[in-house]
C-alpha positions as a LaTeX table, in Angstrom:
\begin{tabular}{lrrr}
\hline
Residue & $x$ (\AA) & $y$ (\AA) & $z$ (\AA) \\
\hline
Met1 & 51.16 & 125.17 & 80.61 \\
Glu2 & 49.51 & 122.99 & 77.69 \\
Val3 & 45.90 & 123.32 & 76.18 \\
Thr4 & 46.14 & 120.48 & 73.66 \\
Gln5 & 43.99 & 122.45 & 71.15 \\
Asn6 & 44.25 & 125.58 & 69.63 \\
Gln7 & 41.25 & 127.88 & 69.38 \\
Thr8 & 42.34 & 130.13 & 66.15 \\
Ala9 & 43.43 & 126.89 & 64.28 \\
Thr10 & 40.18 & 125.19 & 65.13 \\
Ala11 & 38.45 & 128.11 & 64.02 \\
Ser12 & 39.91 & 128.26 & 60.64 \\
Ala13 & 39.61 & 124.36 & 60.44 \\
Ala14 & 35.79 & 124.74 & 60.47 \\
Thr15 & 35.55 & 127.72 & 58.68 \\
Ala16 & 37.00 & 125.67 & 55.51 \\
Ala17 & 35.47 & 122.41 & 56.14 \\
Val18 & 31.79 & 124.09 & 55.62 \\
Ala19 & 33.39 & 126.29 & 52.52 \\
Asp20 & 34.58 & 122.81 & 50.74 \\
Lys21 & 30.36 & 121.43 & 51.87 \\
Thr22 & 29.26 & 125.02 & 50.26 \\
Ser23 & 31.79 & 123.87 & 47.33 \\
Lys24 & 30.14 & 120.66 & 46.75 \\
Ile25 & 26.94 & 121.31 & 47.47 \\
Ser26 & 26.78 & 124.35 & 45.13 \\
Ser27 & 28.63 & 121.59 & 42.06 \\
Asp28 & 25.84 & 119.26 & 42.99 \\
Phe29 & 23.03 & 121.58 & 42.68 \\
Glu30 & 24.85 & 122.30 & 38.89 \\
Thr31 & 24.31 & 118.72 & 38.19 \\
Phe32 & 21.18 & 118.36 & 39.06 \\
Leu33 & 19.73 & 121.72 & 36.53 \\
Arg34 & 21.27 & 119.42 & 34.21 \\
Met35 & 20.00 & 116.51 & 34.69 \\
Leu36 & 16.60 & 118.48 & 34.88 \\
Thr37 & 16.89 & 120.30 & 31.55 \\
Val38 & 17.54 & 116.73 & 29.50 \\
Gln39 & 14.83 & 115.39 & 31.50 \\
Met40 & 12.34 & 118.42 & 30.11 \\
Gln41 & 14.04 & 118.09 & 26.95 \\
Asn42 & 13.32 & 114.26 & 27.01 \\
Gln43 & 10.28 & 114.12 & 27.74 \\
Asp44 & 7.16 & 112.37 & 26.00 \\
Pro45 & 5.49 & 115.15 & 24.30 \\
Leu46 & 2.36 & 113.44 & 24.25 \\
Asn47 & 2.79 & 113.21 & 27.82 \\
Pro48 & 4.52 & 116.29 & 29.05 \\
Val49 & 5.61 & 116.63 & 32.92 \\
Asp50 & 3.55 & 118.96 & 34.89 \\
Ser51 & 5.57 & 122.27 & 35.58 \\
Ser52 & 4.40 & 121.61 & 38.89 \\
Asp53 & 6.62 & 118.23 & 39.43 \\
Tyr54 & 9.66 & 120.68 & 38.40 \\
Ala55 & 9.09 & 123.40 & 41.13 \\
Val56 & 8.37 & 120.92 & 43.47 \\
Gln57 & 11.88 & 118.86 & 42.36 \\
Leu58 & 13.48 & 122.51 & 42.73 \\
Ala59 & 12.33 & 123.40 & 46.15 \\
Thr60 & 13.09 & 119.87 & 47.44 \\
Phe61 & 16.80 & 119.83 & 46.25 \\
Ser62 & 16.89 & 123.61 & 48.11 \\
Gly63 & 15.90 & 122.41 & 50.75 \\
Val64 & 18.13 & 119.47 & 51.51 \\
Glu65 & 20.92 & 121.71 & 50.38 \\
Gln66 & 19.73 & 124.63 & 53.09 \\
Ala67 & 19.46 & 121.97 & 55.61 \\
Val68 & 22.80 & 120.80 & 54.67 \\
Leu69 & 24.47 & 124.17 & 55.21 \\
Thr70 & 22.13 & 124.90 & 58.04 \\
Asn71 & 24.03 & 121.76 & 60.06 \\
Asp72 & 27.54 & 122.71 & 58.79 \\
Leu73 & 27.69 & 125.85 & 60.05 \\
Leu74 & 25.96 & 124.64 & 63.32 \\
Lys75 & 28.76 & 122.40 & 63.50 \\
Ser76 & 31.59 & 125.63 & 62.94 \\
Leu77 & 29.67 & 127.78 & 66.08 \\
Thr78 & 29.59 & 124.86 & 68.36 \\
Ser79 & 32.89 & 123.67 & 67.23 \\
Gln80 & 34.56 & 127.99 & 68.22 \\
Met81 & 32.33 & 128.02 & 71.23 \\
Asn82 & 34.27 & 124.58 & 72.41 \\
Ser83 & 37.80 & 126.45 & 71.59 \\
Ser84 & 36.80 & 129.87 & 72.84 \\
Gly85 & 35.83 & 127.79 & 76.35 \\
Leu86 & 39.01 & 126.06 & 76.13 \\
Ala87 & 41.13 & 128.80 & 76.38 \\
Gly88 & 39.20 & 130.56 & 78.83 \\
Met89 & 39.66 & 127.81 & 81.34 \\
Ala90 & 43.77 & 127.85 & 80.86 \\
Asn91 & 44.00 & 129.40 & 83.72 \\
Trp92 & 42.25 & 126.63 & 85.66 \\
Val93 & 45.96 & 124.41 & 84.88 \\
Gly94 & 47.91 & 124.54 & 87.84 \\
Lys95 & 45.44 & 125.02 & 90.22 \\
Glu96 & 44.00 & 122.64 & 92.36 \\
Ala97 & 40.55 & 121.06 & 91.54 \\
Arg98 & 37.80 & 118.90 & 93.65 \\
Ala99 & 36.28 & 116.11 & 91.84 \\
Ala100 & 35.16 & 112.59 & 92.50 \\
Ala101 & 38.18 & 111.45 & 90.48 \\
Pro102 & 41.30 & 108.76 & 91.78 \\
Ala103 & 44.09 & 110.05 & 93.13 \\
Arg104 & 47.64 & 109.15 & 93.37 \\
Phe105 & 49.33 & 107.51 & 96.03 \\
Asp106 & 53.01 & 107.93 & 96.45 \\
Gly107 & 53.37 & 107.25 & 100.10 \\
Asn108 & 52.01 & 110.72 & 101.50 \\
Pro109 & 48.41 & 110.89 & 102.85 \\
Ile110 & 45.36 & 111.59 & 100.81 \\
Lys111 & 43.20 & 114.45 & 101.90 \\
Leu112 & 39.78 & 113.19 & 100.65 \\
Thr113 & 35.53 & 115.53 & 101.41 \\
Pro114 & 33.24 & 112.80 & 102.06 \\
Asn115 & 29.21 & 113.40 & 101.97 \\
Pro116 & 27.61 & 111.06 & 104.05 \\
Ser117 & 24.16 & 111.24 & 104.05 \\
Val118 & 22.66 & 113.19 & 107.53 \\
Ile119 & 20.31 & 110.86 & 108.82 \\
Ala120 & 23.06 & 107.73 & 108.64 \\
Asp121 & 24.34 & 106.10 & 111.93 \\
Arg122 & 27.42 & 105.66 & 111.16 \\
Ala123 & 29.84 & 105.68 & 107.69 \\
Glu124 & 32.28 & 103.49 & 106.36 \\
Leu125 & 35.14 & 104.65 & 103.31 \\
Val126 & 35.84 & 102.25 & 100.88 \\
Val127 & 39.47 & 102.26 & 99.11 \\
Arg128 & 39.67 & 100.18 & 96.39 \\
Asn129 & 42.59 & 99.96 & 93.66 \\
Glu130 & 43.37 & 101.04 & 90.34 \\
Ser131 & 41.75 & 97.24 & 89.02 \\
Gly132 & 38.62 & 98.07 & 91.06 \\
Thr133 & 39.63 & 95.81 & 93.93 \\
Glu134 & 38.58 & 96.60 & 97.47 \\
Val135 & 41.85 & 97.07 & 99.54 \\
Gln136 & 40.47 & 98.72 & 103.03 \\
Arg137 & 37.88 & 99.57 & 104.80 \\
Leu138 & 37.74 & 101.95 & 107.40 \\
Asp139 & 35.13 & 103.49 & 109.88 \\
Ile140 & 35.09 & 107.80 & 109.19 \\
Pro141 & 32.76 & 110.37 & 111.01 \\
Val142 & 29.46 & 111.02 & 109.76 \\
Thr143 & 31.01 & 114.37 & 108.71 \\
Ser144 & 31.61 & 116.73 & 106.08 \\
Asp145 & 34.63 & 117.64 & 107.36 \\
Pro146 & 38.20 & 116.36 & 105.50 \\
Val147 & 39.51 & 113.51 & 106.79 \\
Glu148 & 43.16 & 111.78 & 105.42 \\
Trp149 & 43.37 & 108.60 & 104.18 \\
Ala150 & 47.51 & 107.17 & 104.94 \\
Gly151 & 47.81 & 104.45 & 102.48 \\
Val152 & 48.76 & 102.10 & 105.35 \\
Ala153 & 47.33 & 99.11 & 105.86 \\
Glu154 & 46.89 & 97.24 & 109.18 \\
Gly155 & 49.96 & 95.57 & 109.70 \\
Gly156 & 51.35 & 99.14 & 109.20 \\
Ser157 & 53.28 & 98.41 & 105.80 \\
Pro158 & 52.23 & 101.24 & 103.24 \\
Phe159 & 50.07 & 100.75 & 100.24 \\
Ala160 & 51.92 & 100.52 & 96.59 \\
Asp161 & 51.90 & 103.75 & 94.81 \\
Gly162 & 49.58 & 103.70 & 91.93 \\
Leu163 & 45.89 & 105.19 & 91.11 \\
Tyr164 & 43.15 & 104.67 & 94.13 \\
Thr165 & 39.45 & 105.68 & 93.94 \\
Phe166 & 37.44 & 106.60 & 97.39 \\
Glu167 & 33.71 & 105.33 & 98.03 \\
Val168 & 31.75 & 106.55 & 101.38 \\
Leu169 & 29.22 & 104.27 & 102.52 \\
Ser170 & 26.32 & 105.88 & 104.52 \\
Ile171 & 24.96 & 103.41 & 106.93 \\
Ala172 & 21.47 & 103.12 & 108.97 \\
Gly173 & 21.46 & 100.35 & 111.60 \\
Asp174 & 22.56 & 97.64 & 109.37 \\
Glu175 & 21.27 & 98.86 & 105.82 \\
Val176 & 23.65 & 100.72 & 103.37 \\
Ile177 & 21.19 & 104.01 & 102.38 \\
Ala178 & 23.48 & 105.51 & 100.54 \\
Gln179 & 26.87 & 105.10 & 98.08 \\
Thr180 & 28.77 & 108.17 & 97.20 \\
Pro181 & 32.27 & 108.43 & 96.06 \\
Ala182 & 34.09 & 111.15 & 98.10 \\
Gln183 & 35.76 & 113.89 & 96.34 \\
Ile184 & 39.77 & 114.52 & 96.10 \\
Tyr185 & 41.33 & 117.84 & 95.56 \\
Ser186 & 44.10 & 116.94 & 92.35 \\
Lys187 & 45.95 & 119.74 & 91.22 \\
Val188 & 45.07 & 120.15 & 86.94 \\
Thr189 & 47.72 & 120.00 & 84.38 \\
Glu190 & 46.03 & 119.80 & 81.15 \\
Val191 & 42.30 & 120.75 & 79.96 \\
Arg192 & 41.18 & 118.78 & 76.65 \\
Ser193 & 38.38 & 118.96 & 74.44 \\
Glu194 & 37.14 & 115.29 & 73.82 \\
Gly195 & 34.04 & 115.82 & 71.34 \\
Asp196 & 31.71 & 118.21 & 72.96 \\
Ala197 & 32.61 & 118.19 & 77.02 \\
Thr198 & 36.03 & 119.87 & 78.25 \\
Val199 & 37.74 & 117.15 & 80.15 \\
Leu200 & 41.00 & 118.20 & 83.20 \\
Val201 & 43.47 & 115.63 & 83.27 \\
Leu202 & 44.98 & 115.36 & 86.96 \\
Glu203 & 48.24 & 115.01 & 88.53 \\
Gly204 & 48.96 & 111.65 & 88.29 \\
Gly205 & 47.44 & 110.87 & 85.22 \\
Ala206 & 43.52 & 110.59 & 86.38 \\
Thr207 & 41.03 & 112.56 & 83.74 \\
Val208 & 37.92 & 113.89 & 84.92 \\
Ser209 & 35.00 & 116.53 & 82.98 \\
Ser210 & 34.80 & 120.17 & 83.61 \\
Asp211 & 31.30 & 120.23 & 85.09 \\
Gln212 & 32.09 & 117.78 & 87.62 \\
Val213 & 34.25 & 120.02 & 89.57 \\
Thr214 & 33.39 & 121.12 & 92.64 \\
Ala215 & 35.81 & 123.68 & 93.76 \\
Leu216 & 38.80 & 125.03 & 91.93 \\
Arg217 & 41.67 & 126.38 & 94.78 \\
Asp218 & 45.52 & 127.51 & 94.78 \\
Pro219 & 47.79 & 125.28 & 95.05 \\
Ala220 & 48.35 & 124.19 & 98.81 \\
Asn221 & 52.00 & 125.45 & 99.99 \\
\hline
\end{tabular}
């Protein structure tokens, strides 16, 4: 089991980053006060700066300071929440997730879950290889019941091992009324945090966002 981001380390790093930013802002504020003092000492005595102008400068700097600290705090909280969610999904590793994702063909049939339109007259399964080239097109029942792709060409020879994607065409008359990806159960081998998203690495190397998973189950025996 592998989870590529450690919750505690991430939270500590985020907290340290905020602390560093706070220290820098504090230093900048001291510099600002020194510059403001020099400005007051060297103003034209015959045309002094109105005291309200100093108040505006102080308020503006203070507002910017608070905005920066608030943004950094929000980033820190977001990072910690992502880490917490990642740790909570660690138990997905080893289970089978159903999602519209490429599947690795290794000579064994691949079970697919199509979802053709209920008003279609017929449905076709379009199979593409890793480069996106269509390698096969088959008629399938107009039903959401699972179907198997044997991975065998018309001549009886098996297709090469590799990643394949599957698309279902719903056809009414001579018109394609819907194109939907078929969903596949694949074993989860890793959970990753990439930016604001949690990504699952599936057996065979395909990746899918966690919010695209529609079902989760224990591995089939």
